[in-house]
C-alpha positions as CSV (number, residue, x, y, z in Angstrom):
1,M,-18.2,-5.0,-15.3
2,D,-17.3,-6.1,-11.8
3,L,-13.6,-6.2,-11.0
4,K,-12.5,-9.3,-9.2
5,L,-9.6,-9.1,-6.8
6,S,-8.0,-12.2,-8.5
7,Q,-7.6,-9.9,-11.5
8,V,-5.6,-7.4,-9.5
9,V,-1.8,-7.5,-9.1
10,A,-0.5,-6.0,-5.9
11,V,2.7,-4.0,-5.6
12,V,4.0,-3.9,-2.0
13,L,6.4,-1.0,-1.4
14,A,9.2,-2.3,0.7
15,G,12.2,-0.3,-0.4
16,G,12.5,2.6,2.1
17,F,15.3,3.2,4.6
18,G,13.1,3.5,7.7
19,T,15.3,6.2,9.2
20,R,13.2,6.8,12.3
21,V,13.5,3.1,13.5
22,A,16.7,2.0,11.7
23,H,18.7,2.1,14.9
24,L,16.3,-0.6,16.3
25,L,16.7,-2.8,13.3
26,P,20.4,-3.3,12.5
27,G,20.9,-5.2,9.3
28,I,17.1,-5.6,8.7
29,P,14.9,-3.5,6.4
30,K,12.0,-2.1,8.4
31,P,9.2,-4.2,6.7
32,M,11.2,-7.4,7.7
33,V,11.1,-6.8,11.4
34,A,9.9,-9.9,13.2
35,V,6.4,-9.6,14.6
36,A,4.5,-12.5,16.1
37,G,6.9,-15.0,14.6
38,K,7.0,-13.7,11.1
39,P,8.3,-10.6,9.2
40,F,5.8,-7.8,9.2
41,L,6.0,-7.8,5.4
42,E,4.8,-11.4,5.4
43,W,1.7,-10.4,7.4
44,V,1.0,-7.8,4.7
45,V,1.2,-10.5,2.0
46,R,-0.9,-12.9,4.1
47,W,-3.6,-10.2,4.3
48,L,-3.5,-9.7,0.6
49,A,-3.9,-13.4,0.1
50,R,-6.9,-13.5,2.4
51,Q,-8.5,-10.6,0.4
52,G,-8.2,-12.7,-2.8
53,I,-5.1,-11.2,-4.4
54,R,-3.1,-13.9,-6.2
55,T,0.1,-12.1,-7.3
56,A,2.2,-9.7,-5.2
57,I,5.3,-7.9,-6.5
58,L,7.6,-6.7,-3.7
59,S,9.3,-3.4,-4.6
60,T,12.6,-3.6,-2.7
61,G,15.5,-1.3,-2.2
62,Y,17.4,-1.0,1.1
63,L,18.8,-4.4,2.0
64,A,16.8,-6.0,-0.8
65,G,18.6,-9.3,-0.4
66,V,17.0,-9.9,3.0
67,V,13.6,-9.6,1.5
68,E,14.5,-11.8,-1.5
69,S,15.9,-14.6,0.6
70,H,12.8,-14.8,2.7
71,F,10.2,-14.7,-0.1
72,R,12.0,-16.8,-2.7
73,P,10.6,-20.1,-1.2
74,Q,7.0,-18.6,-1.4
75,P,6.2,-18.7,2.3
76,V,2.5,-17.7,1.8
77,P,0.3,-20.3,0.1
78,G,-2.1,-19.2,-2.6
79,I,-0.2,-16.0,-3.6
80,A,2.8,-15.8,-5.9
81,T,5.4,-13.4,-4.7
82,R,8.5,-12.0,-6.3
83,C,10.9,-9.1,-5.7
84,I,11.8,-6.3,-8.1
85,P,14.6,-4.1,-6.7
86,E,15.1,-0.4,-7.3
87,N,18.5,0.5,-8.6
88,R,18.2,3.9,-6.8
89,P,15.5,5.4,-4.5
90,L,12.5,6.2,-6.6
91,G,9.9,7.4,-4.1
92,T,6.6,5.7,-3.5
93,G,5.1,6.4,-6.9
94,G,8.4,5.7,-8.7
95,G,9.0,2.4,-6.8
96,F,5.5,1.3,-7.7
97,L,5.9,2.3,-11.4
98,N,9.3,0.6,-11.6
99,A,7.9,-2.7,-10.2
100,A,4.8,-2.6,-12.4
101,R,6.7,-1.9,-15.6
102,L,9.4,-4.5,-15.0
103,S,7.0,-7.2,-13.8
104,G,5.6,-7.9,-17.2
105,E,2.1,-8.2,-15.7
106,T,-0.9,-6.6,-17.5
107,P,-3.8,-6.8,-15.0
108,E,-7.1,-5.0,-15.1
109,A,-6.0,-3.0,-12.1
110,W,-3.0,-2.6,-9.7
111,L,-3.1,-2.4,-5.9
112,A,-0.3,-0.4,-4.3
113,V,0.2,-0.9,-0.6
114,N,3.0,-0.1,1.9
115,G,5.1,-2.9,3.3
116,D,5.3,-1.2,6.7
117,S,1.7,-0.6,7.4
118,L,-1.6,-2.5,7.5
119,V,-5.2,-1.4,7.3
120,F,-7.8,-4.2,7.6
121,A,-10.2,-2.7,5.1
122,N,-12.4,-4.8,2.8
123,L,-10.7,-4.4,-0.6
124,A,-13.9,-5.5,-2.3
125,L,-15.3,-2.0,-1.5
126,A,-12.6,-0.4,-3.5
127,A,-13.1,-2.9,-6.3
128,A,-16.8,-2.0,-6.4
129,E,-15.9,1.6,-7.0
130,L,-14.2,0.6,-10.2
131,S,-17.4,-1.0,-11.5
132,N,-18.2,2.5,-12.6
133,P,-16.2,3.0,-15.8
134,G,-15.8,6.7,-15.1
135,V,-13.8,5.9,-11.9
136,A,-10.1,5.6,-12.5
137,G,-9.0,4.5,-9.1
138,A,-9.9,4.2,-5.4
139,I,-8.0,5.1,-2.3
140,I,-8.6,3.5,1.1
141,G,-9.0,6.2,3.8
142,C,-9.2,5.3,7.5
143,E,-11.5,7.4,9.7
144,M,-9.7,8.4,12.9
145,A,-10.9,10.3,16.0
146,D,-7.4,11.9,16.2
147,A,-5.6,12.2,12.8
148,S,-2.9,14.6,14.1
149,R,0.0,12.2,13.4
150,Y,-1.1,11.7,9.8
151,G,-1.9,13.8,6.7
152,T,-5.6,13.6,5.9
153,L,-7.5,13.3,2.7
154,A,-9.6,16.2,1.2
155,V,-12.8,14.5,0.0
156,G,-15.5,16.1,-2.1
157,P,-19.3,15.7,-1.7
158,T,-19.5,12.6,-3.8
159,G,-16.5,10.9,-2.3
160,E,-14.0,12.1,-4.8
161,L,-10.4,12.7,-3.8
162,R,-9.6,16.4,-4.0
163,G,-6.1,16.4,-2.5
164,F,-4.0,15.8,0.6
165,A,-4.1,18.0,3.7
166,E,-1.3,18.7,6.1
167,K,-1.2,17.1,9.6
168,R,-3.7,18.7,11.9
169,P,-5.4,17.7,15.2
170,G,-8.9,16.4,15.4
171,K,-11.0,13.9,13.5
172,G,-10.2,13.1,9.9
173,V,-9.9,10.5,7.2
174,I,-6.2,9.6,6.9
175,N,-4.5,8.2,3.9
176,A,-4.1,4.5,4.6
177,G,-1.6,4.0,1.8
178,A,-3.7,1.5,-0.2
179,Y,-4.5,2.5,-3.8
180,L,-6.5,0.5,-6.4
181,L,-5.7,1.9,-9.8
182,R,-6.8,0.9,-13.3
183,D,-4.0,-0.2,-15.6
184,S,-5.0,2.6,-18.0
185,L,-4.5,5.1,-15.2
186,V,-1.1,3.8,-14.4
187,R,-0.1,4.4,-18.0
188,Q,-0.8,8.1,-17.4
189,F,1.7,8.5,-14.5
190,P,4.3,11.2,-14.9
191,A,7.4,10.0,-16.6
192,T,10.0,11.7,-14.4
193,L,11.6,9.8,-11.5
194,P,11.6,9.8,-8.5
195,L,7.9,10.2,-7.9
196,S,5.7,10.7,-4.9
197,F,2.1,9.4,-5.0
198,E,0.9,12.2,-2.7
199,Q,2.9,15.1,-3.9
200,E,3.1,14.5,-7.6
201,V,1.2,11.5,-9.1
202,F,-2.3,12.1,-7.6
203,P,-2.3,15.9,-7.8
204,Q,-1.3,15.7,-11.5
205,L,-3.9,13.0,-12.3
206,I,-6.7,15.0,-10.5
207,A,-5.6,18.2,-12.4
208,Q,-6.0,16.2,-15.7
209,G,-9.5,15.2,-14.8
210,S,-9.1,11.6,-13.5
211,L,-11.8,10.6,-11.0
212,L,-10.3,9.0,-7.9
213,K,-12.8,7.8,-5.2
214,V,-12.0,7.6,-1.5
215,C,-13.3,4.5,0.4
216,A,-13.5,5.8,3.9
217,V,-13.6,2.9,6.4
218,E,-13.5,2.4,10.1
219,A,-10.8,-0.3,10.4
220,P,-7.8,-1.2,12.5
221,F,-4.7,0.5,11.1
222,L,-1.0,0.5,12.0
223,D,2.2,1.7,10.5
224,I,5.4,0.8,12.1
225,G,7.3,3.9,11.2
226,T,8.1,5.1,14.7
227,P,9.5,3.3,17.7
228,E,6.2,3.7,19.5
229,S,4.1,2.2,16.8
230,L,6.7,-0.6,16.2
231,R,6.2,-1.6,19.8
232,Q,2.5,-1.9,19.1
233,A,2.9,-4.3,16.2
234,Q,2.9,-7.6,18.1
235,S,-0.4,-6.9,19.9
236,F,-1.9,-5.5,16.7
237,I,-1.2,-8.7,14.7
238,E,-2.4,-10.9,17.5
239,R,-5.7,-9.1,17.9
240,N,-6.3,-9.4,14.2
241,R,-5.3,-12.9,13.4
242,A,-8.6,-13.6,11.6
243,Q,-7.6,-11.2,8.9
244,F,-4.8,-13.4,7.5
245,S,-4.5,-16.5,5.4
246,D,-3.2,-19.6,7.1
């Protein structure tokens, strides 16, 4: 059975402190930095809407009220957004799990993405992987000529995720931070909090025999986690305007 993106609920992780750029953003959580006239986080939501996602849960933490006040009026047509705050830092996997559990949603699958990065991949490719009932989830990987700034994905001969490698120079497939996961897989997540997707959730699921596929794409990618990449955000958004809903 084909998975439609309208059946997927997105959880956008927007709760981190952004320590490397916090001095540039007084009083503003990193995902809410203004880029091309809108908060970066709104561009993430607009990209999700363009992909066919109809519900987005924003997992908030640091300065959660700033995010809530912006998204309460539903600034992006065609996609329902609401915020679910963490009461303490829960890590990437923990923040996702907290938002998913408290949302009351029961979708066929969940999409976890970061609120401070964007990869313009076609999510339908990841959804197609889940047409195979033996595949529990799909991870977007971005092919890069120089992956030295990022951790890379260890990929098996049939495209299965085998693990996460340390930062190293040269060509590689980086983790773009976009995970499409069956609801049944999410129910198998470790119970302890906080949780890291990369360090705890995925290694444990792989060890238990869950099949996670890597969708390696060549696509524009940016995270705004450093002062240098933050400066690139304006031109990045402007070059890729066609990727967003109006």
